[in-house]
N, C-alpha and C positions, 0 to 999 in steps of 0.2 A: 520873203516879203510878207508882212502881216496883212490881214484883211483891212486894217485901218489905213495902211500905206496905199493899198489899192484904191480905197475910197478917195483919198486925197489926190491921187493921180487922175481920177475920173472926172472930178469937178473942182472948181475953185471955191474956196471957203475963206472967210475972213480969219484973221489971226486969232480972234477971240473964239470963234467956232472951233478952230483947230485945237486950241488949248483946252477948251471944254470937252471936246470929243476924246482927246487923249487922256484927260483925267478920268472920265467916266469909263473909257475902254480899259484902262489899267485897273481901275477899281473893280470892275466886273470880272475881268480875267483873273484877278487875284482871288476874289471870292469863289469863283467857279473852280479854280485850280486847273483849268484847261482853256483852250481857245473857245471863243464865243460861238464860232460857226460849228463846233462839235458838240455844243451843249443842247440839251432839250429845252423846250419851252418851259416845262415844269421847273427845271433846274434854274433857269434864268429868273423866273418869277420868285422862286424861293430865295434866291440870292438878293434880289432887289428889295424884298420886304424886310430884310434885316436892317436896312437903312432907317434911321430914326426920323428923318425928314421926308415928308410926302413928295416934295419937289425933287429931292435927290433920288427917290425911288423912281419917279417919272423919267428923270434924266438917264438913269441906268437902263431902264426899259427902252428908251428912245435909241440909245447907242446900239443895243442889241437888235432892234428893228432895222436900223440903218445897215448894220453889218450883215445880217442874215438876208 
């Protein structure tokens, strides 16, 4: 069970939030090449700043904060 699955079990989220969280979770996990919970803060920040859009950078950081 992934950290994201555990999060969805602990609270109720709208279907749009779930979709957004899954998208950002997958994007960040792919960029890191490992689980978010095993990544350092520096690795997460470095992965997020590779996104061209500031709003996407924020969304990627938000999912990391929610997971950690």
